[in-house]
Structures are given as C-alpha cells and as structure tokens.
N, C-alpha and C positions, 0 to 999 in steps of 0.2 A: 524100881530104881528112879523113875521119872518124878518130876516135881509137879504136883497138881496145883494149878493156879486159878483162883477165882476170888480175888479180893473184893471187898465192898467198894463201889465206885465213889462213895461219899466219905470224905475224911472226917467231917463233923457237921453239925447243924446249929444254926442260930435261929431259934424260932422255927418258922416254916422254910427258911432259906437253907438249902444244903450246899456245902462247899465241897466240890469234887477234888479228888487227888490230882487229877490232871491240871486243874486250875492252880492248885497249891504248888505243884512242881514248876509250872510256868513262872509263878511269882517268885518262888525261892531262887530259881535260876537267874531271873532278872535282878533280884536283890543282890545276889552274890557278885554278879558282873558289875553292878552299880558300885559296890564297895571296893572291888578290885580296881576299877578305872578311877574312882575317886582318889585312891591311894597313889596310883600311878601319876595322876595329874599333880598331886601334892609333891611327889618325889621330883617331878620335872618343873616344879615351881610355876604352874599355870594357875591363874587367878580362880578363886572359888566361884565367882559370878559367871565365869565362862563355862564352868562345869555344870551348873544347875540345870540348864535347859536340855542337856544331853540325854538324860533318862527318858524324858517325854518323847523326844525325837526317835530314840531307839525303840521304845515300847510301841509307838504307833507304826513305825516303819516295819518292824518285824511282824506285828499282828496283821496289818493290812496286806503286806506282801505275801505272808504265808497263807492267808485266807484266799486271796485272789489267785495265787499260784495253784492251790489245790483245785479250785473251781474251774479255772481256765485250762489247766494242763491235764487234769484227771477226770473231771466230770462236766465237760462243756455241753454235752447233750442234755444234761439236766438243768444246769444253772443258766445257760445262755439261750434257751429255747422258749421260755415263758416268763411272764412278769413276776410270777411267784418265785421262780428260781433266782431271778435277778435280786429280788428283795431279800431272799434267804442268803444270798451271797454276801450282802453287806450287813444285814441285821442278824443277831443270834436267835432267830425264831424259825419254826418249821410249820408249814401249812399242811393240814391233813386233807384227805380226799373230799371232805365236806366244806372246805374253805376256811375252817377255823384254824387259828394259830396258837402256838404255845412256845414258851421259852425253851430253847434247846441248847444254848451255848453254841460256840463255833465248832461244829463237829466236822473236822477236815481242815488240816493246816499242812502246807508243804514247805519243807526246809529250803528248797531251792528258791521259792518265791519269797520266803522270809529273808534270805540272804540278799536278794535283789532289793527288797523293800528297805532293808537296813542300810545298804549302800546309798540308795537315793536319799534316805532320811539324813544320813551323815553329810552328804553333799549340801543339803539344805541348811543343816546346822552350821557347817563351815561358812556358808555365805552369810548367815545371820550373826555369827560371833567373830569371825575373822581368824579363828584358830587354824593352823596349817592342816590341810586335808590329810596328808600322809601321817602326820603325828596322831591325828584322831583315829584314822583307820588302823594304824599299828597298835594303839592302846586298846581299842575295841577288840582287835584280833587276839591280843594276849588274854583277854577275859572271856572270849567266846566259848571256850571249852566248858566253862561252868554252866552257862545257860543251855548249851546243846545237850549236856549230860542230863540235866534235870528234865528237859523236854522229853527225852527218850524214856526216862524213868516214868514220866506221866503216861506215855504210850504203853509202857509195860503194865501200869496199874489199870489202864483201860482195856487191856488185852487186844490191842490193835496193832496193825503193821506186823502181823505174825509171820513166823518163819516157816520154811518148808518142813515137810515130814522128815523125821530122822530117828535113829535109834541110839544116839549118843547118850551117855548116862545122865548128862545135865539137861536133857530135853525138858521142856515145859509142856504140860497138858493144859491148854487154855480152855477150861470147862465152859466158858461163856460162848466159845466158838464151836468146838467139837471135842471129842475125847481122843484126839490123835496127838502123839508126842511130836513136838516141833522145836526147831531152833528158836531160842529166845533172842531174835535179831535185835530187839530194842535194848536188851541188856548188853549185847556185844557192842552196840554203838555207844551206849552210856559209858562203858568202861573205856572205850577208845577216846572219847572226848575228855574224860577225866585225865587220861594219860597226856593228851594234847595240852591241857592246862598246865600240868606239871612240867612238860618240856618247855613251854613258853616262859614260865617263871624261872626255871633253871637257867635258860639262855639269858634272860634279862638280868638276873642277879650275877651272872658270871661274865662280866666285862662286855656284855652285848647290849647294854642300855643305850649306847650311842646309835644303835641301828634303828631306834624308834624315830620315825619321820622319813625313813628311806623307802618304805613299802615292803621291807623284808618280812616283818611279822604278818602283815596282811597277806602276802603271797604264800608264806608257809601255812597259814591257817586255811586258805582256800585249797591248796594242794593236798594237805594232809586229810582234811575232812572229806573232800569229794573223791579222792583216790580210794579212801576207805569205803565211802558210800558206793562207789562203782562195784567193788568186789563183794561187799556185804549183801548186795542185791541177789547174789547167787544163793543165799541162804534164806531169802524171804519170798513169801507168796506175792504174786503180782497183785496190785491194788485194784486194778480194773480189768475186766475180761478182754478188752481189745489188746492188752499187752501180751496175751498168751501166744499170739502168732508172731511176735516180734523177736528178732535175734537178740537184741538188747532191749530191756524194758525202759519205760519212760524215765525212771529214776536214773538209770545209767546214761541215757542219752543226754539228759539235762546236766549230768555231772561233768561230762567231757569239756565243755567250754570253760567251766570254773577251774578245772585242773590245768588247762593250757594257760589261762590268764594268770592263775596263781603261780605256776612255775616261772613264768616270764618275769613277774614282779619280784619273786623271791630272789632270782639270780641277779636281776637289775639292782635290787635293794642291797644285796650282799656286796656287790662290787662297789656300790656307792659308799657303803659303810666302811669298807676297807680303806678308803681314802680319807676318812675322818680322823 
C-alpha cells in the first residue's frame, strides 16, 4: 500500500550538463514569486524600474542565507574546521580525500537561513530604491508560499529531509535512503505552503489590499510557516546526529523566534490596517 519513491535526480541534460530536479524546482519557485510580486507592484502602481532589481536581491539573499544557515547551524564541525570546508561553504564544489574537487552544487540549504538572508537582502533593496520597507516585505510575503512549495518539492525529488518511520497508507519508501515506509514530510510542507499562498491571495483580493505596507502579511507569513515547521518536525528524521539527544531539534528551536516575531508584526499590522 506504500508509495515506492526513487525518481531520477536529473530532469534533463543539455550535452554533458545535467539539470537536476532540485535546481529546476528552485528556479520555478523563484520565477512564480517573481511574476506574482511583479503583478502586485503593478496593482499598487509602483514603477517598473523600482521592481527590476528586486529579483536579484531576493535570489542572492535566499541562496546565500540558506547555504550559510545550513553550514553554520547544522554542520559547523565540517564547514568551520578546515579551509576545505570553508571553500565548500561558499562554492558549489566538493573535495575528495585526495584533495581533488568536483562540481557538486549546493547540497544543503536551510530555510531558516534563507529567510534571514531574504530579509537582509530586502533591507538593502529598500535602501537602494527607496521603496517602503513594509510594502516590500508584505508583497514578498504574499508570494513566498509559491517558492517554499517548490523548494520542498525539490527536496522530495532528492529524497532528502525524510520523515520518520510510519505505517500510514500514504507513506513513502525512499529507496535511495532505505526500504522503510516513512512520512513524506517534504510533501506535507509543500501542500501547506501552497495553501498559504491561496490564503494570502484570498485575503488580498477580499478588501485587505490596504494592509500591504502595515507588516500584516509579513507577520502572517512568518507565523504560519514556522508554526507549521515546528510541528512538522515531529514527523521528520533529525538531520544531524547531535539533535537526537535534544528535547526540541534544531529546526524547532530556530522556528520559535520567527513565530514570536511574526505574531507580533501580524497583530501590529492588523491594528494599523484597521485604522486605514
């Protein structure tokens, strides 16, 4: 009754260059967010020239933040203890035991770090363009569910961030990992983030467009995502061995500050929007 899961890692090839599903999902997620935010900017009559740099800021902020977040929070003993580890932290390569290197892509990205990187990138974007910070944050928050959904679908295609063993009828057997039926935690998250995007659009279209710029959508996004992340961790295997002895794993501990900050901004933004 279980679902055997062992897809090819490569979506397609162009000559000798293979394009992985994970990379494709990342790009599709960013592209959809780009299109959504572009439409929101047009709807709010923000000049096109102020929008154009936004994608680059977001792409670099998410990628750098997610990569550093994984290396520093989950594998500091590897990435911060040798010059090879430091190089691998920043470049998409891997050194073998003989000292030779090969292209590996960025294997290891943390959503908490990606969120921090995105926020920092948006602050820099605001300073460069002069667009209101909360207007930018709220617009990005509305589109965030699309990118988050596709990133988790990429994790599913990679058979990574696997769930705990279970006997539910929809369990996945990740053949690349073992032959044990497990919770498809990546799929749970992908569905949750797709629902978040629908909620955001419904709110925006139903007389809540005026709340853009108050911080309400930014707060709702953080609260929803990281509350879900906290509880979904109970269905997932720990990513690093040191987490096994912890009451709450690293993903849960890193989620708490985002939940608190998000709830505060959501309430504050809602009260501000009520006065508009």
